[in-house]
N, C-alpha and C positions, 0 to 999 in steps of 0.2 A: 975675540971672545964675543959670542952672541949675547943679545940683551937677555935671553932667557937664562943663560948661564950666570950672567951677572945678577939677575934677579934671585936666583936660587943659590948663589955662591955661599959656600960654607964659611967664607971669611967674614960675612956679615952675620953677626950673632945678635941675639937679644940683649946680651950684656953690653955689647958695643953701643947699640941703639939707646939703651938706658943711660949710658954714660955721656951720650951726645944727643941731648934733646933737640939740637938744631938740625939734626938729620931727619928729613921727611921720608918716610917709607910709603911707597905707592899702596902697599897692603901691609897691615900689621903682621909682623912675623908670627905672633901668637895665633893669628887666624890661619896662617899658612900651615903651621905645625899642627893645628887641631885636625887637619884633614890628612895627616901623614900616615895614619893607621886606618885601614879600611873599616874595621869594626867601629871605631870611634866616629869615623865619617858617617857611616850609616845611622848611628845613634843621633848625631847632630842634624843630619838631613831629615830624619823621621820626625824629630821634635819640632823642627822648623815648620815642616809641611802640615803636621797634625794640628798645630796650633794656629794655622793660617786660614784664611777664607778659601783656600784651595783644597782643603782637607777632603771634600766630597769627590774631588776629581783627580787629584794628584797624590801619589803615595810612593813610599820606598818599599820594594818587595821584601817580604818576610826574610829575616836573617838571624843568624846566631853564630856565636864564637865556639867552635869545636876545639878544645884544648888538647885532646889526646885521641889516639887511635883506639877507640872503644865503640863498636858499632851500636851496642845496646844503648850506651849513654848518649850517643849522637842522635839516634832515632828518637829517644825521649826528648832531647832538645828540639828536634824538628817538630815533634808533636806539640810541645809547649808553646812554640812560636808560630804555629799554623803554617808550617812549611811542608810542601809536597815535592816528590820527584816529578820532573828532573830538576837538578840543582845546577847552579853555576858556582864553582868553588874558587876562591881567590886568596892569594897570599895576603898577609896582613899589611905589609909595607907597601906604600904606593909609589915610592921613588927611592933611588939611591942604593938599593940592594939588589943582588942577583936574583933573577927569576921573578921579579915583581909583575911582569907582564904575562907570566905563564899562568894559565887558568885551566880548569877542568869542567867538563860537563858530565854529571853523574846521574845515571838513570835508575839505580836501585841500591838497596842496602849493601850488596856485595861490593859495589863500587867505592864505598866509603873506606874500605880497607886499603885501597891503593893510594891514598892521599898522604901528603906530608903535613904534619901537624906542628903547631896550631894553624888553623885555617878558618876563613869565613865561609860559612855555608849560606847560600842565598837561593830563594825561589827563582827559577828561571821563568820569565814571562814571555809567552808567545807574542810576536809583534810583526809578523809577515816580513821578516828579514830587512826591516827598515828602521833606521836610527836617526833621531833629530840631534844634530850637533849645534849647540848654542855657544858662540864665542862672545864673551862679555868683555868690553873695554869701557869701564865706567858706565855712563848712560847709554852707550851704543851697544847694540846686540846684533850679531850676524847669525842667521839661521841657515844651516845647510843639511840637506838630507844625505845620509850615507848608508852604504850597504851594512848589513848586520847578520846575525845568526838566524838561520831558517827556523821555522816552527818545529818544536820537538814534543815528543810524548814519553811518558814513563815506559820503561821496558824491563821485564824481569830478567831478560837475557842480554840486554844491551851493555856493551863495554864502554868504559870511560873514554871520552874524547879529550885529549890534551891539546891545547893550542896557545898561541901567543896573541893577546888581544890586539896588538898593533897590526896584525896581518889580516884582520877581519873587516875593519871599518875605515880603511883609507878610502879616498875618493874613488879609486878604480880597483879596489880589492877584488881578487878572483880566488876563491877558496871553496873547497867542498862544503863548507858550512854556509856559504852564501847561496842566494837564489839568483840565477842569471836574469837580468832585466828588472829586478825588484825596484831599483832606483834609477830614475831618469830625471836629473835636475833640470835638463833643458826643457822638458815638456810636462813637468809636475809642478803645479803651483799649490802653496799652502792655502787652505781655506781661511777666511777671515777669523773664524772661531779658533782654528789651530794656532794661527799666528798670535792672536790676542792671548790665548792661554799660555803659550811658550814665553811670551814677553812677561806675563804675570809671574811665571815661575822664576825667570831671571831676576825680576825686580825683588821678589820675596827673598830669594837666596842671597842676593847682593846685600840686602839690608841685614839679614840675620847672620850671615857668615862674616860680614864686615870685610868684604873683598871687592876689588874693582877689576882685577885681571884674572879671569878664570873661565873654565869651560864646563859645560853641563851636558850630559848625555841623557836623553829622554826617549822613551819608546811609548807607542800607543798599543794598548792591549788589543789582541785580536783573537778570532776564533773562540775556542772553548775558554780561553782566559778571560774573555769579556764576561761570560756567564759566571765563572768562578769568582771574578772580582765582585760582581753584583751580589753574590751570596756570602761574601766574606771569606771564601776559601782560597784567596790568592795572596795569602800572607798578611792580610789586613782584616782583622775581625770586626772592625767598626765601620762597615761599608753600608751606605744607603742602598737598599735593595732596588730602588728605582733607577740606579745608575746603570747605564749600558756601555758607555765607553769611558775608560779612564787612562791616565797616563802615569808611567813609572819613571822616576828619576833613578838611574842605575849607576851614575858616576858623576863626580865633580873633581876637577883637577885644577889647582892653581897654575897660572902661567902656562897655558897649553901652547902648542904650536899654532901660530896664527897664519900660516901659509894659505893663500887663497882668499884671505879676508880683504875685501876692497878698502883701499885707503887706510890700511892699518897704521902706517907711520904717522899720518895726520891725526888719527883718533887717539893714538898713544900720546902724541905731543899735547893734544888738548887735555887729556887726563892729567898730565904732568902740570900743565898750565893751571888747571883747576886747583891742584894741590898747592901751587905757589901763588894763587890768587892773581894770576896774570890774564890779560885779555885772550880770548880764544881765536884761533885762525879759522877761516872758512873751510868747510869740508862738504863735498857733494852730499846730497840728502841720503839718509839711510834709516835704519830702524832704531828707534830710541825706546828704552825700557821705561 
């Protein structure tokens, strides 16, 4: 059984941990469970970022919980939360249930009728088909650029696009939703500003979420969404109008797959050693948050 399955095993319960205080959890189960529902996750992330020093630069795209298939009601919810088409629509459960990775891109009011409810409706942010993947292991953070969904526009005639999220942002994903050549990790270096900001995001969320093993998906607004963001129409009404480039946190997942993260076993061992107050082992230099 992999470490990830052990980490998420249903045999480890909050009640068991409560009865055995000698058991040390890498991450509190309550912190993991707090992210198990996408709507709750968005609320937690939004609260964390809005109250931080990153609030002028980093945000969670506008979102709302649509409980039933009522177009009028859901359009009203969108208006109240500053959400525009196109939308990315996600099942509420993040893990352990069928279809949790199935999502939909919705371009108009008619498309709302074809969704399964309840569901999370969220503003889609154009980001030039590039996604920053942050892999957090305690104080160590590995940043990787991944393919993502191409830029989209609202369309009165556009049909919904249904897809599975894990087919879009793998290292070498090839999908009609991707843009060929948008990501080249071998020849694309992060700017110092980008790296510093991404590390600040990891540090802030690590503190507020009380997690040490988790992944963060971040996108940089592009094109028209830069302008919308700066005028407060990108799902965040409290935006400084002088802002030109902002970043959106679009997902956080406890215990992600760490395939490709350099020296992962050593970083994980050092995290465990920290929890046990043991001396750390030497690890080649990397990025610390």
